[in-house]
N, CA, C and O atoms as a DFTB+ gen file, in Angstrom:
332 C
 N C O
     1  1     168.987     177.927      23.319
     2  2     168.474     176.955      23.007
     3  2     167.356     177.134      22.427
     4  3     166.865     176.011      22.312
     5  1     166.718     177.841      22.025
     6  2     165.973     177.859      20.974
     7  2     166.377     177.785      19.502
     8  3     165.777     177.221      18.587
     9  1     167.197     178.279      19.476
    10  2     168.582     177.976      17.926
    11  2     168.777     176.783      17.620
    12  3     168.800     176.432      16.441
    13  1     168.996     175.736      18.875
    14  2     169.228     174.488      18.597
    15  2     167.958     173.679      18.290
    16  3     167.975     172.735      17.501
    17  1     166.820     174.097      18.965
    18  2     165.812     173.498      18.553
    19  2     165.045     174.250      16.986
    20  3     163.928     174.020      16.521
    21  1     166.000     175.074      16.523
    22  2     165.278     175.529      15.271
    23  2     165.853     174.556      14.586
    24  3     165.270     173.837      13.774
    25  1     167.050     174.495      14.898
    26  2     168.044     173.497      13.722
    27  2     167.994     172.140      13.642
    28  3     168.500     171.253      12.955
    29  1     166.888     172.287      14.959
    30  2     166.109     170.461      14.762
    31  2     164.899     170.306      14.329
    32  3     164.650     169.471      13.460
    33  1     163.730     171.280      15.004
    34  2     162.482     171.210      13.979
    35  2     162.183     172.553      14.149
    36  3     161.848     173.076      15.213
    37  1     162.374     173.367      12.542
    38  2     161.657     174.484      12.626
    39  2     160.180     174.534      12.766
    40  3     159.726     175.596      13.193
    41  1     159.339     173.568      12.481
    42  2     157.892     173.771      12.703
    43  2     157.587     173.787      13.969
    44  3     156.687     174.547      14.325
    45  1     158.212     173.018      14.871
    46  2     157.820     172.999      15.950
    47  2     157.824     174.793      17.460
    48  3     157.127     175.170      18.402
    49  1     159.146     175.278      16.684
    50  2     158.906     176.252      16.734
    51  2     158.032     177.170      16.458
    52  3     157.182     177.550      17.264
    53  1     158.160     177.592      15.331
    54  2     157.280     178.411      15.034
    55  2     155.421     177.970      15.433
    56  3     154.440     178.585      15.851
    57  1     155.649     176.957      15.125
    58  2     153.830     176.337      16.342
    59  2     153.861     176.790      17.432
    60  3     152.835     177.452      17.590
    61  1     154.467     176.808      18.284
    62  2     155.442     176.840      19.344
    63  2     154.636     178.186      19.721
    64  3     153.500     178.309      20.180
    65  1     155.634     179.189      19.363
    66  2     155.572     180.706      19.691
    67  2     154.255     181.081      19.258
    68  3     153.509     181.721      19.999
    69  1     153.870     180.660      17.904
    70  2     152.524     181.126      17.529
    71  2     151.339     180.808      18.741
    72  3     150.671     181.727      19.215
    73  1     151.202     179.611      19.103
    74  2     150.617     179.499      20.279
    75  2     150.593     180.173      21.123
    76  3     149.618     180.867      21.410
    77  1     152.019     180.133      21.947
    78  2     151.703     181.070      23.447
    79  2     151.373     182.438      22.937
    80  3     150.655     183.125      23.665
    81  1     151.848     183.022      21.621
    82  2     151.269     184.596      20.607
    83  2     149.537     184.571      21.648
    84  3     148.947     185.628      21.871
    85  1     149.312     184.007      21.853
    86  2     147.666     184.187      21.687
    87  2     147.703     184.022      22.995
    88  3     146.488     183.829      23.022
    89  1     148.090     183.896      24.424
    90  2     148.232     183.541      25.324
    91  2     148.869     185.487      26.004
    92  3     148.532     186.204      26.946
    93  1     149.505     185.563      25.291
    94  2     150.592     187.375      25.258
    95  2     149.885     187.877      24.766
    96  3     149.004     187.299      24.129
    97  1     149.984     189.176      24.862
    98  2     148.963     189.949      24.694
    99  2     150.438     190.417      23.659
   100  3     151.614     190.054      23.701
   101  1     149.554     191.545      22.621
   102  2     150.769     192.445      21.347
   103  2     151.658     193.118      22.267
   104  3     152.713     193.468      21.738
   105  1     151.522     193.430      23.623
   106  2     153.017     194.380      23.996
   107  2     153.873     192.977      24.012
   108  3     154.957     193.159      24.567
   109  1     153.703     191.737      23.595
   110  2     155.007     190.488      24.164
   111  2     155.612     190.488      22.226
   112  3     156.697     190.130      21.766
   113  1     154.549     190.964      21.614
   114  2     155.399     190.816      20.431
   115  2     156.521     191.383      19.933
   116  3     157.010     191.013      18.866
   117  1     157.112     192.500      20.797
   118  2     158.436     192.939      20.739
   119  2     159.364     191.601      21.465
   120  3     160.477     191.226      21.094
   121  1     158.830     191.233      22.197
   122  2     159.441     189.991      22.696
   123  2     159.878     188.683      21.361
   124  3     160.994     188.408      20.920
   125  1     158.856     188.235      21.088
   126  2     158.773     187.400      19.974
   127  2     159.657     188.032      18.660
   128  3     160.362     187.204      18.085
   129  1     159.678     189.207      18.218
   130  2     160.854     189.926      17.368
   131  2     162.427     189.830      18.060
   132  3     163.472     189.725      17.419
   133  1     162.311     189.888      19.333
   134  2     163.672     189.347      19.563
   135  2     163.897     187.703      19.673
   136  3     164.998     187.235      19.960
   137  1     162.900     187.004      19.452
   138  2     163.406     185.739      19.460
   139  2     163.519     185.353      18.456
   140  3     164.254     184.449      18.060
   141  1     162.690     186.089      17.815
   142  2     162.992     185.755      16.356
   143  2     164.442     186.046      15.099
   144  3     164.819     185.473      14.077
   145  1     164.932     187.339      15.954
   146  2     166.234     187.821      15.678
   147  2     166.867     187.252      16.199
   148  3     168.054     187.358      15.889
   149  1     166.643     186.671      16.871
   150  2     168.680     185.667      17.468
   151  2     167.828     184.138      16.798
   152  3     167.803     183.159      17.543
   153  1     167.165     184.033      15.386
   154  2     167.544     182.723      15.287
   155  2     167.628     183.157      13.686
   156  3     166.653     183.262      12.942
   157  1     168.578     183.314      13.439
   158  2     168.765     183.292      11.951
   159  2     168.481     182.787      10.703
   160  3     168.563     181.686      10.158
   161  1     168.084     184.011      10.371
   162  2     167.220     183.740       8.404
   163  2     165.945     183.304       8.847
   164  3     165.203     182.865       7.968
   165  1     165.488     183.327      10.111
   166  2     163.612     182.736      10.786
   167  2     163.010     183.181       9.630
   168  3     162.945     182.600       8.546
   169  1     162.444     184.579      10.039
   170  2     161.122     185.591       9.724
   171  2     160.519     185.107       8.771
   172  3     159.293     185.039       8.861
   173  1     161.251     184.571       7.439
   174  2     160.433     184.377       6.414
   175  2     160.006     182.565       6.345
   176  3     159.267     182.058       5.501
   177  1     160.642     181.908       7.372
   178  2     159.463     181.332       7.862
   179  2     158.121     181.298       8.955
   180  3     157.077     180.702       9.221
   181  1     158.910     182.290       9.309
   182  2     157.195     182.876      10.733
   183  2     156.560     183.538       9.685
   184  3     155.383     183.202       9.821
   185  1     156.608     184.022       9.055
   186  2     155.733     185.038       7.886
   187  2     155.150     183.787       6.851
   188  3     154.103     184.108       6.290
   189  1     155.727     182.238       6.465
   190  2     155.362     181.485       6.430
   191  2     153.686     180.790       7.254
   192  3     152.560     180.529       6.830
   193  1     154.182     180.745       8.205
   194  2     152.901     180.301       9.612
   195  2     151.678     179.961       7.891
   196  3     151.616     180.287       6.705
   197  1     150.939     179.103       8.932
   198  2     149.484     179.178       8.757
   199  2     148.825     179.714       8.867
   200  3     147.820     179.994       8.215
   201  1     149.384     180.122      10.087
   202  2     148.136     181.200      11.681
   203  2     148.467     182.629      11.162
   204  3     149.538     183.230      11.244
   205  1     146.998     183.128      10.468
   206  2     147.090     183.986       9.714
   207  2     147.414     185.200      10.979
   208  3     148.592     185.523      11.131
   209  1     146.413     185.809      11.812
   210  2     146.177     186.181      12.417
   211  2     147.708     186.302      13.243
   212  3     148.052     187.447      13.535
   213  1     148.390     185.462      13.528
   214  2     149.472     185.343      14.358
   215  2     150.768     185.978      13.202
   216  3     151.724     186.731      13.386
   217  1     150.325     185.371      12.172
   218  2     151.555     185.960      10.536
   219  2     151.410     187.470      10.418
   220  3     152.395     188.131      10.745
   221  1     150.219     188.171       9.959
   222  2     149.942     189.834      10.220
   223  2     150.073     190.458      11.257
   224  3     150.370     191.651      11.204
   225  1     149.962     190.077      11.967
   226  2     150.639     190.438      13.457
   227  2     151.708     190.597      13.215
   228  3     152.041     191.596      12.578
   229  1     152.908     189.384      13.769
   230  2     154.054     189.710      13.421
   231  2     154.623     190.754      12.295
   232  3     155.274     191.788      12.443
   233  1     154.229     190.224      11.332
   234  2     154.272     191.471       9.728
   235  2     154.492     193.257      10.389
   236  3     155.322     194.129      10.131
   237  1     153.462     193.210      11.195
   238  2     153.372     194.385      11.306
   239  2     154.949     194.718      12.328
   240  3     155.919     195.381      11.960
   241  1     154.799     194.164      13.366
   242  2     156.114     194.523      14.551
   243  2     157.176     194.399      13.508
   244  3     157.844     195.433      13.481
   245  1     157.538     193.590      12.718
   246  2     158.441     192.772      12.066
   247  2     158.921     194.740      11.247
   248  3     159.922     195.434      11.421
   249  1     157.683     194.981      10.426
   250  2     158.239     196.272      10.064
   251  2     158.280     196.992      10.894
   252  3     159.471     196.962      11.204
   253  1     157.693     197.832      11.680
   254  2     157.739     198.365      12.498
   255  2     159.705     198.569      13.415
   256  3     160.314     199.523      13.899
   257  1     160.011     197.100      13.219
   258  2     161.687     197.986      13.277
   259  2     162.121     197.340      12.027
   260  3     163.217     196.816      11.826
   261  1     161.630     197.390      11.622
   262  2     162.436     198.090       9.483
   263  2     163.372     196.439       9.333
   264  3     164.478     196.559       8.807
   265  1     163.028     195.215       9.698
   266  2     162.745     194.000       9.637
   267  2     161.800     193.064       8.287
   268  3     161.920     191.912       7.870
   269  1     161.126     193.884       8.013
   270  2     160.749     193.910       6.695
   271  2     159.900     195.114       6.033
   272  3     159.547     196.062       6.735
   273  1     159.668     195.063       5.017
   274  2     159.810     195.959       4.142
   275  2     157.830     195.450       3.377
   276  3     157.544     194.820       2.359
   277  1     156.793     196.169       4.579
   278  2     155.293     195.586       4.262
   279  2     154.613     195.958       2.590
   280  3     153.872     195.253       1.905
   281  1     154.923     196.687       2.429
   282  2     154.603     196.895       0.840
   283  2     154.990     196.164       0.068
   284  3     154.263     195.585      -0.739
   285  1     156.177     196.038       0.145
   286  2     156.512     193.988      -0.831
   287  2     155.946     193.018      -0.374
   288  3     155.305     192.198      -1.032
   289  1     156.127     193.009       0.819
   290  2     155.593     191.387       1.860
   291  2     153.686     191.351       1.481
   292  3     153.027     190.335       1.701
   293  1     153.133     192.497       0.968
   294  2     151.752     192.538       1.148
   295  2     151.210     192.397      -0.534
   296  3     150.166     191.879      -0.932
   297  1     152.183     192.976      -1.251
   298  2     152.263     192.439      -2.528
   299  2     152.311     191.423      -2.844
   300  3     151.479     190.917      -3.597
   301  1     153.666     190.607      -2.186
   302  2     153.561     188.911      -2.750
   303  2     152.713     188.077      -2.217
   304  3     152.411     186.942      -2.586
   305  1     152.255     188.841      -1.117
   306  2     151.484     187.848      -0.480
   307  2     150.046     187.496      -0.937
   308  3     149.422     186.435      -0.966
   309  1     149.603     189.388      -1.452
   310  2     148.602     188.761      -2.059
   311  2     148.213     188.829      -3.716
   312  3     147.118     189.071      -4.223
   313  1     149.339     188.566      -4.285
   314  2     149.059     188.089      -5.632
   315  2     148.788     186.681      -5.811
   316  3     149.070     185.731      -5.080
   317  1     147.934     186.742      -7.389
   318  2     147.218     185.589      -6.821
   319  2     147.895     184.510      -7.331
   320  3     148.569     184.953      -8.261
   321  1     148.167     182.723      -7.160
   322  2     148.792     181.593      -7.546
   323  2     148.670     181.153      -8.708
   324  3     147.510     181.200      -9.116
   325  1     149.303     180.801      -9.307
   326  2     149.232     180.500     -10.667
   327  2     148.468     178.927     -10.389
   328  3     148.495     178.121      -9.458
   329  1     147.637     178.999     -12.032
   330  2     147.096     177.894     -11.790
   331  2     147.491     176.409     -12.887
   332  3     146.967     175.318     -12.661
């Protein structure tokens, strides 16, 4: 069902999961990672969310599951934007 909703409205899925993460404890980020893994090619979209606390916590969990190279991702995120 989430995969079908993802196809229709990616932003809704990202914002909903991000919002729910505030109520769930960090222990449940494992569940969030499992959900994201079931949506093909979605991790990058979640990591570009505007909810920075959610994004960095998600990045840590994704890195721990070898889904993300944290060093490379951080270098890219911290790169100054071109003017």
